[in-house]
Legacy VTK file of the C-alpha trace (Angstrom):
# vtk DataFile Version 3.0
C-alpha trace
ASCII
DATASET POLYDATA
POINTS 324 float
15.908 -24.841 -26.557
19.465 -23.493 -26.612
21.489 -22.686 -23.497
21.465 -19.009 -24.488
17.679 -19.039 -24.651
17.502 -20.634 -21.220
19.852 -17.946 -19.903
17.641 -15.204 -21.291
14.466 -16.732 -19.857
16.112 -17.256 -16.455
17.334 -13.678 -16.179
14.083 -12.217 -17.538
12.101 -14.340 -15.064
14.269 -13.056 -12.209
13.677 -9.480 -13.307
9.920 -10.030 -13.618
9.792 -11.426 -10.073
11.779 -8.463 -8.776
9.515 -6.016 -10.625
6.389 -7.690 -9.226
7.789 -7.506 -5.688
8.634 -3.838 -6.185
5.074 -3.052 -7.293
3.629 -4.825 -4.257
5.928 -2.950 -1.907
5.175 0.350 -3.668
1.515 -0.119 -2.816
2.477 -0.533 0.818
4.546 2.652 1.018
2.049 4.889 2.758
4.206 6.842 5.227
7.394 8.784 4.705
10.744 7.152 5.417
11.341 9.645 8.219
8.059 8.625 9.864
9.354 5.073 10.113
12.184 6.016 12.415
15.049 6.406 9.964
17.407 9.352 10.162
18.001 11.608 7.176
21.642 12.728 6.805
22.529 16.406 6.817
22.638 17.569 3.197
25.801 19.554 3.732
27.865 16.634 5.093
30.077 15.397 2.242
30.725 12.078 4.008
27.030 11.193 4.049
25.848 12.576 0.735
25.476 9.023 -0.595
23.389 7.917 2.410
19.640 8.424 1.971
18.597 6.927 5.308
19.951 4.990 8.249
17.973 2.431 10.216
19.533 0.626 13.181
22.982 1.740 11.988
22.359 0.191 8.564
22.884 2.775 5.827
20.671 2.855 2.757
22.634 4.535 -0.011
21.731 6.170 -3.270
23.747 3.440 -5.034
21.560 0.735 -3.485
18.411 2.568 -4.489
19.737 3.120 -8.028
20.509 -0.601 -8.436
17.093 -1.551 -7.059
15.367 0.778 -9.510
17.479 -0.465 -12.404
16.675 -4.116 -11.816
12.969 -3.487 -11.265
12.283 -0.852 -13.918
14.871 -1.836 -16.516
15.171 0.619 -19.412
11.907 2.412 -18.702
12.372 6.155 -18.954
10.919 8.235 -16.124
10.009 11.876 -15.984
11.736 13.920 -13.246
8.578 13.749 -11.104
8.236 9.976 -11.653
11.919 9.445 -10.898
11.682 11.396 -7.646
8.638 9.375 -6.581
10.309 6.088 -7.576
13.372 6.957 -5.481
11.153 7.819 -2.502
9.192 4.561 -2.811
12.312 2.434 -3.231
14.012 4.084 -0.269
10.857 3.542 1.779
10.715 -0.102 0.718
14.307 -0.728 1.810
13.771 1.120 5.098
10.668 -0.925 5.876
12.428 -4.175 4.970
15.242 -3.346 7.394
12.743 -2.424 10.106
10.774 -5.637 9.597
13.860 -7.857 9.493
15.071 -6.307 12.745
11.650 -6.983 14.257
11.721 -10.623 13.121
15.369 -11.145 14.096
14.814 -9.963 17.671
11.949 -12.443 17.954
13.919 -15.371 16.510
11.835 -15.468 13.339
14.313 -14.268 10.697
16.331 -16.498 8.399
19.860 -17.275 9.586
23.072 -17.143 7.544
22.992 -20.892 6.838
19.540 -20.632 5.288
20.636 -17.702 3.130
23.794 -19.595 2.087
21.738 -22.660 1.109
19.328 -20.594 -0.977
22.184 -18.904 -2.822
23.992 -22.218 -3.379
20.784 -23.581 -4.927
20.683 -20.525 -7.175
24.287 -21.116 -8.234
23.429 -24.715 -9.097
20.549 -23.558 -11.282
22.826 -21.052 -12.975
25.320 -23.794 -13.857
22.629 -25.661 -15.784
22.257 -22.698 -18.132
25.941 -21.825 -18.404
25.592 -18.594 -16.446
28.153 -17.714 -13.806
27.132 -16.215 -10.485
29.047 -13.023 -11.304
27.234 -12.754 -14.651
23.885 -13.260 -12.942
24.601 -10.474 -10.457
25.706 -8.215 -13.283
22.686 -8.954 -15.474
20.228 -8.467 -12.580
21.971 -5.297 -11.312
22.829 -6.640 -7.850
25.809 -6.877 -5.597
26.365 -9.985 -3.504
25.263 -7.975 -0.453
22.050 -6.926 -2.235
21.242 -10.526 -3.075
21.954 -11.791 0.442
19.771 -9.107 2.001
16.851 -9.732 -0.363
17.190 -13.501 0.062
17.071 -13.140 3.849
14.055 -10.852 3.538
12.143 -13.218 1.232
12.781 -16.314 3.358
11.911 -14.502 6.594
8.757 -12.779 5.380
7.454 -15.896 3.594
7.960 -17.919 6.785
6.247 -15.301 8.928
3.216 -15.193 6.631
3.010 -18.986 6.443
2.770 -19.150 10.232
0.513 -16.117 10.586
-2.044 -16.603 7.810
-3.789 -19.623 9.274
-7.393 -20.535 8.474
-8.433 -19.231 11.888
-6.659 -15.903 11.339
-8.063 -15.434 7.830
-11.614 -16.250 8.925
-11.391 -13.747 11.792
-9.825 -11.130 9.511
-12.625 -11.669 7.002
-15.363 -11.247 9.610
-13.829 -7.961 10.765
-13.475 -6.654 7.195
-16.276 -8.379 5.284
-17.256 -5.397 3.158
-13.725 -5.139 1.813
-13.797 -8.628 0.349
-17.212 -10.221 -0.040
-18.677 -8.084 -2.827
-21.066 -6.114 -0.607
-22.679 -3.142 -2.356
-23.928 0.081 -0.780
-26.797 2.171 -2.136
-25.705 5.741 -1.540
-26.916 9.311 -1.787
-24.890 12.465 -1.344
-25.072 16.171 -0.734
-22.292 18.003 -2.567
-20.930 21.497 -2.165
-18.299 22.337 -4.751
-14.981 23.945 -3.892
-14.406 27.086 -5.979
-11.615 26.939 -8.538
-8.368 27.818 -6.758
-10.300 27.650 -3.493
-8.331 28.550 -0.404
-8.047 26.462 2.796
-10.291 29.063 4.433
-13.028 28.395 1.863
-12.743 24.649 2.407
-13.030 25.152 6.152
-16.158 27.242 5.630
-17.716 24.500 3.488
-16.814 21.885 6.088
-18.464 23.933 8.853
-21.546 24.418 6.680
-21.837 20.687 6.026
-21.316 19.835 9.686
-24.175 22.178 10.593
-26.411 20.597 7.913
-25.519 17.128 9.210
-26.332 18.220 12.763
-29.783 19.366 11.645
-30.374 16.089 9.785
-29.384 14.008 12.809
-31.593 16.087 15.112
-34.431 15.699 12.588
-35.007 19.422 12.278
-34.158 18.999 8.603
-34.872 15.969 6.431
-32.250 14.507 4.140
-34.393 15.226 1.087
-34.854 18.877 2.086
-31.171 19.295 2.865
-30.130 17.938 -0.529
-32.705 20.014 -2.409
-31.741 23.228 -0.594
-27.974 22.881 -0.456
-26.555 20.324 -2.892
-24.768 21.510 -6.023
-24.769 18.098 -7.685
-26.930 17.054 -10.669
-28.687 14.614 -8.311
-30.065 17.486 -6.200
-33.695 16.906 -7.259
-33.557 13.139 -6.774
-32.476 13.122 -3.137
-28.819 12.908 -4.109
-29.205 9.270 -5.157
-26.122 7.664 -6.702
-27.391 4.092 -6.823
-25.301 1.068 -5.898
-21.544 1.307 -5.497
-18.868 -1.240 -4.654
-15.340 -0.948 -3.335
-14.119 -1.177 -6.916
-16.036 1.937 -7.977
-17.326 3.965 -9.638
-16.868 6.669 -6.969
-13.445 8.045 -5.875
-11.611 6.002 -3.218
-12.091 8.579 -0.437
-15.857 8.628 -1.096
-16.089 4.833 -1.244
-14.022 4.316 1.905
-16.315 6.649 3.870
-19.494 5.129 2.417
-18.481 1.593 3.370
-18.118 2.629 7.001
-21.805 3.569 7.189
-24.803 1.589 8.363
-28.221 1.969 6.773
-29.589 5.558 7.074
-26.332 6.807 8.617
-24.842 10.082 7.354
-21.079 10.585 7.084
-18.937 13.466 8.187
-17.760 15.734 5.320
-15.687 13.882 2.730
-13.494 15.637 0.183
-13.095 14.376 -3.401
-12.078 15.995 -6.679
-15.730 16.994 -7.125
-15.979 18.953 -3.889
-17.005 18.105 -0.312
-19.794 15.625 0.357
-22.131 14.348 3.010
-22.826 10.699 2.217
-25.925 8.751 3.230
-26.174 4.962 3.193
-29.654 4.122 1.933
-29.345 0.359 1.792
-26.838 -2.489 2.012
-26.794 -5.455 -0.356
-24.817 -8.221 1.327
-22.903 -10.857 -0.574
-23.204 -14.595 -0.079
-19.444 -15.101 -0.423
-17.556 -16.625 2.494
-13.919 -16.260 3.485
-12.808 -19.333 1.547
-14.265 -17.864 -1.655
-11.943 -14.866 -1.422
-8.944 -16.502 0.241
-6.386 -15.205 -2.278
-7.571 -11.605 -1.838
-7.644 -12.045 1.938
-4.065 -13.325 2.061
-2.802 -10.507 -0.146
-4.477 -7.719 1.839
-3.778 -9.297 5.225
-0.071 -9.543 4.381
-0.084 -5.821 3.533
-1.868 -4.934 6.767
0.474 -7.120 8.798
3.553 -5.530 7.260
2.266 -2.012 7.892
1.392 -2.964 11.477
4.880 -4.371 12.125
6.583 -1.259 10.767
4.281 0.995 12.794
4.721 -1.056 15.970
8.484 -1.277 15.595
8.731 2.454 14.934
6.519 3.303 17.930
8.419 0.929 20.190
11.712 2.523 19.214
12.913 -0.649 17.511
12.958 -2.528 20.811
LINES 1 325
324 0 1 2 3 4 5 6 7 8 9 10 11 12 13 14 15 16 17 18 19 20 21 22 23 24 25 26 27 28 29 30 31 32 33 34 35 36 37 38 39 40 41 42 43 44 45 46 47 48 49 50 51 52 53 54 55 56 57 58 59 60 61 62 63 64 65 66 67 68 69 70 71 72 73 74 75 76 77 78 79 80 81 82 83 84 85 86 87 88 89 90 91 92 93 94 95 96 97 98 99 100 101 102 103 104 105 106 107 108 109 110 111 112 113 114 115 116 117 118 119 120 121 122 123 124 125 126 127 128 129 130 131 132 133 134 135 136 137 138 139 140 141 142 143 144 145 146 147 148 149 150 151 152 153 154 155 156 157 158 159 160 161 162 163 164 165 166 167 168 169 170 171 172 173 174 175 176 177 178 179 180 181 182 183 184 185 186 187 188 189 190 191 192 193 194 195 196 197 198 199 200 201 202 203 204 205 206 207 208 209 210 211 212 213 214 215 216 217 218 219 220 221 222 223 224 225 226 227 228 229 230 231 232 233 234 235 236 237 238 239 240 241 242 243 244 245 246 247 248 249 250 251 252 253 254 255 256 257 258 259 260 261 262 263 264 265 266 267 268 269 270 271 272 273 274 275 276 277 278 279 280 281 282 283 284 285 286 287 288 289 290 291 292 293 294 295 296 297 298 299 300 301 302 303 304 305 306 307 308 309 310 311 312 313 314 315 316 317 318 319 320 321 322 323
């Protein structure tokens, strides 16, 4: 294979890795950047128009975000709505990385400058084997030297933290606390649905919620059976069959908000009102079909989800503690 081909594969591989990391972080971006303790600059201040957020005196600029998007999304064209969302997610990712690195640094867990230098020197050595200069690599992957150093420090630090944290003991305990999320458990569900009128107002939704809470109260006090409640009040096609939906898993087929509520229920328990695109539901767990899978069988899924939960917890804790 020619040197040029190796160069192309090397740069493409780097971009693929960056894109994969961006997708993972996008999934983790659940709160707004402001909620994580960063300050938004005043829009009228010409000296800060390029600054999207500041965390611990570290500015995150629109140029940084633009480079990050360019190296992760490449030539993909985005609609204005998609572009706005991508900028929000990328800003949030960078904010959370800064927050987490500060957390790890203050606890002596972050990579030091020597480790970052060594990693970059190794990269430069690899680049020499394919006749690609360091400056060319930065240019072709849309990074500045500062971008690369920051991301290298982040990757080393976070990988080290997870290696120490995700022990067998931790993963087994995490699995036992969250078994239904990982072991293939299925829930046999039934529901009572009241539809929200087209263009329904918040007042109408509140009325439906109060109605469902009253129905639930009657069911729990046994003054009204589940079957009677569904027959008398449900607006779903399952009204005459007790609202039965059969077996569902965390992967579907019901909407995520419905599934999340259902998997919190024990047998014969009835949920509080749950809103989906279909309307507002009461959900009843009719039966639970446990899986025989153990934590080792789903280790890869456990590690992936646990790392997400850990990252969210660190950001939340660091924000709440005022970055102490």
